[in-house]
C-alpha positions in Angstrom: 0.0 0.0 0.0 1.4 3.4 -1.0 1.5 5.9 1.9 2.5 9.5 2.5 5.7 10.1 4.5 3.6 10.7 7.6 2.1 7.2 7.3 -1.3 8.2 5.9 -2.7 6.3 3.0 -1.9 7.9 -0.4 -5.1 9.5 -1.7 -4.1 8.9 -5.4 -3.7 5.2 -4.8 -6.9 5.1 -2.9 -9.0 6.7 -5.6 -7.2 4.6 -8.3 -8.5 1.5 -6.6 -12.0 2.4 -7.4 -11.3 2.2 -11.1 -11.8 -1.6 -10.8 -15.5 -2.3 -11.4 -16.1 -5.0 -8.8 -14.2 -3.0 -6.2 -16.2 0.1 -7.0 -19.5 -1.8 -6.6 -18.4 -3.1 -3.2 -17.4 0.4 -2.1 -20.7 1.8 -3.1 -22.5 -1.0 -1.4 -20.8 -0.4 1.9 -20.9 3.4 1.6 -24.7 3.3 1.1 -25.4 0.9 3.9 -26.8 2.1 7.2 -24.9 -0.6 9.1 -21.5 -2.3 8.7 -21.5 -4.9 5.9 -20.0 -8.4 6.2 -18.2 -10.4 3.6 -21.0 -12.9 3.0 -23.5 -10.1 2.7 -21.3 -8.1 0.2 -20.6 -11.2 -1.9 -24.2 -12.1 -2.1 -25.3 -8.6 -3.0 -23.2 -8.3 -6.1 -22.9 -11.9 -7.0 -19.3 -12.8 -6.4 -17.5 -15.4 -4.2 -16.8 -14.6 -0.5 -13.1 -14.9 -1.1 -13.1 -12.3 -3.9 -15.3 -10.0 -1.8 -12.9 -10.3 1.1 -9.9 -9.6 -1.1 -11.4 -6.4 -2.5 -12.9 -5.2 0.8 -9.5 -5.6 2.5 -7.8 -3.7 -0.3 -10.3 -0.8 0.2 -9.7 -0.9 4.0 -5.9 -0.9 3.6 -6.2 2.2 1.3 -8.3 4.0 3.9 -11.5 4.0 2.0 -13.2 1.6 4.4 -12.9 0.9 8.2 -13.3 -2.5 9.8 -15.1 -3.5 12.9 -15.6 -6.8 14.6 -19.0 -7.9 15.9 -20.7 -11.2 16.8 -23.6 -11.8 14.5 -26.8 -13.4 15.8 -28.0 -13.8 19.4 -25.7 -16.6 20.6 -23.1 -15.6 23.1 -20.5 -17.4 25.2 -18.6 -20.6 24.4 -19.4 -22.0 21.0 -20.6 -18.6 19.7 -17.7 -18.4 17.3 -15.4 -15.6 16.5 -16.7 -12.1 15.8 -17.3 -11.4 12.1 -15.2 -8.8 10.3 -17.5 -6.0 9.0 -16.8 -3.0 6.9 -18.1 0.6 6.9 -17.2 3.7 5.0 -14.2 5.5 6.6 -15.1 8.6 8.5 -12.2 10.7 7.2 -12.1 12.5 3.8 -9.9 11.4 0.9 -9.4 14.0 -1.8 -7.1 14.5 -4.7 -6.1 17.8 -6.2 -3.4 18.2 -8.9 -1.6 20.5 -8.4 -2.2 20.5 -4.7 -4.8 22.8 -3.4 -6.0 23.4 0.2 -9.3 25.2 0.2 -10.3 23.5 3.5 -7.5 25.4 5.3 -8.8 28.7 3.9 -12.3 27.8 5.0 -11.2 26.9 8.5 -9.3 30.2 8.9 -12.3 32.1 7.7 -14.7 30.2 9.9 -12.4 30.6 12.9 -12.3 34.3 12.3 -16.1 34.5 12.1 -16.6 32.5 15.2 -14.1 34.6 17.0 -15.9 37.9 16.2 -19.3 36.4 16.9 -21.2 39.5 15.7 -24.9 38.8 14.9 -24.6 40.9 11.7 -21.9 38.5 10.3 -24.1 35.4 11.1 -27.1 37.1 9.5 -25.1 38.0 6.4 -23.9 34.4 6.1 -27.4 33.1 6.4 -28.8 35.6 3.9 -26.1 34.7 1.3 -26.5 31.0 1.9 -30.3 31.3 1.4 -29.9 33.3 -1.8 -27.4 30.7 -3.1 -29.8 27.9 -2.3 -32.8 29.8 -3.8 -30.8 30.2 -7.1 -30.0 26.5 -7.1 -33.6 25.6 -6.4 -34.9 27.9 -9.1 -32.5 26.4 -11.7 -33.7 22.9 -10.8 -37.3 24.0 -11.1 -36.6 25.6 -14.5 -35.0 22.3 -15.7 -38.0 20.3 -14.3 -40.5 22.5 -16.0 -42.7 25.3 -14.7 -45.8 23.1 -14.7 -44.1 20.2 -12.8 -46.2 18.9 -9.9 -45.1 18.3 -6.3 -43.7 14.8 -6.9 -41.5 15.9 -9.7 -40.2 18.9 -7.7 -39.5 16.5 -4.8 -37.6 14.3 -7.2 -35.7 17.4 -8.4 -34.8 18.2 -4.8 -33.4 14.8 -4.2 -31.4 15.0 -7.5 -30.0 18.4 -6.5 -29.0 17.1 -3.0 -27.4 14.0 -4.5 -25.4 16.2 -7.0 -24.3 18.3 -4.0 -22.8 15.2 -2.2 -25.5 15.0 0.5 -26.5 11.4 -0.2 -30.2 11.9 0.3 -32.5 9.1 1.4 -36.2 9.4 1.5 -38.1 7.8 4.4 -41.0 5.9 2.8 -43.0 6.1 6.0 -42.9 9.9 6.5 -41.7 11.3 3.1 -38.9 13.2 4.9 -35.5 13.4 3.2 -32.5 12.7 5.4 -29.0 13.4 4.3 -26.5 10.6 4.9 -23.4 12.8 4.3 -22.4 16.3 5.3 -20.2 17.9 2.6 -18.9 20.3 5.4 -18.1 17.6 7.9 -14.8 18.9 9.1 -16.0 22.5 9.4 -19.1 21.4 11.3 -16.9 19.6 13.8 -15.0 22.8 14.5 -17.9 25.3 14.5 -21.2 23.5 14.4 -23.4 26.6 15.0 -22.0 28.6 12.1 -21.8 25.7 9.6 -25.2 24.1 10.4 -26.8 27.6 10.4 -25.4 28.2 6.9 -26.5 24.8 5.7 -30.0 25.2 7.1 -30.4 28.6 5.4 -29.1 27.2 2.1 -31.7 24.3 2.4 -34.5 26.8 3.0 -33.5 28.7 -0.1 -33.5 25.5 -2.2 -37.1 24.7 -1.1 -38.1 28.3 -1.8 -36.5 28.3 -5.2 -38.1 25.0 -6.1 -41.5 26.3 -5.0 -42.0 23.2 -2.9 -44.8 23.1 -0.4 -45.2 20.6 2.4 -41.4 20.4 2.9 -39.6 22.1 5.7 -35.8 22.0 6.3 -35.1 21.6 10.1 -32.1 20.9 12.2 -32.0 17.3 13.4 -28.3 16.4 13.8 -27.4 12.7 14.2 -23.9 11.2 14.3 -22.5 10.6 10.9 -25.2 12.5 9.0 -25.9 16.0 7.9 -27.5 18.3 10.5 -30.4 19.2 8.2 -33.5 17.1 7.5 -36.1 18.0 4.9 -39.1 17.1 7.0 -42.7 16.6 5.8 -44.4 19.8 7.0 -47.4 17.7 8.0 -45.4 15.7 10.6 
C-alpha cells in the first residue's frame, strides 16, 4: 500500500483502486449501507465469491476508504458462539485529490475561525442571507429544468437530485416522506464550528425549497452522528 511520508494512505492510490468495477461496486454497497457490511452479505449482494469480496474489501480498507469493525452476528453468546465477524463501513475521514495540490479546506477553516471569534450577529445574519440566496438560485435552476408546470412529486424528485449532486447522499423515508442526508459535505467545518456551519446549511436548504417552489417540505435541524444536520421534513409531521 502506498503511503505518504507521515504514514497516511496515499489518496491517489486510494482513488485509483475504485477504477476496478467490482471494487467500485463493493465500495458503493458499503458506503450506502446504514450498518456495517459483512463479507458474505457483500458477496451475495453483487454476485461474487466470498473470497473475492474479502480480497477487494480488505484492499479498500488498507487504502483508507473503508474501516473494519468486529462484531458477533446473531444472538448466541459465550462458548461456541464463534469468533466475531469482520465487518466493513465507510471511513469517517475524507480522501481528496487535487493536482496541483490545493488546500481550500484550510482557507475555509481560517475564515470560519475568524467569524466564530468575532461572533457578531450581523456576520451570522449575512452568512445566512447569502446561503439562502445561493440555495434559492440553485432551487430555481432545478425548477426551471424540471418545467414550470411540474407537480409536487417531480419537484421533490428534483430536490433529491439536487442534493445528490451536492454530495449530501439523500435518502427518502418511505413512511414519512422526509429526506434525510447521509453525508455532510462540510463535515470537518461542522466539527469545529457547528453553529456557524449548520446555520449556513439550514439557510441554504431553506433557499433551495423556496427556489423549487416546494410546499409541504420544511428543512429543520435534526443532527445525528455521521449524517448532515439538516433534514427535509414533511411539514405535516
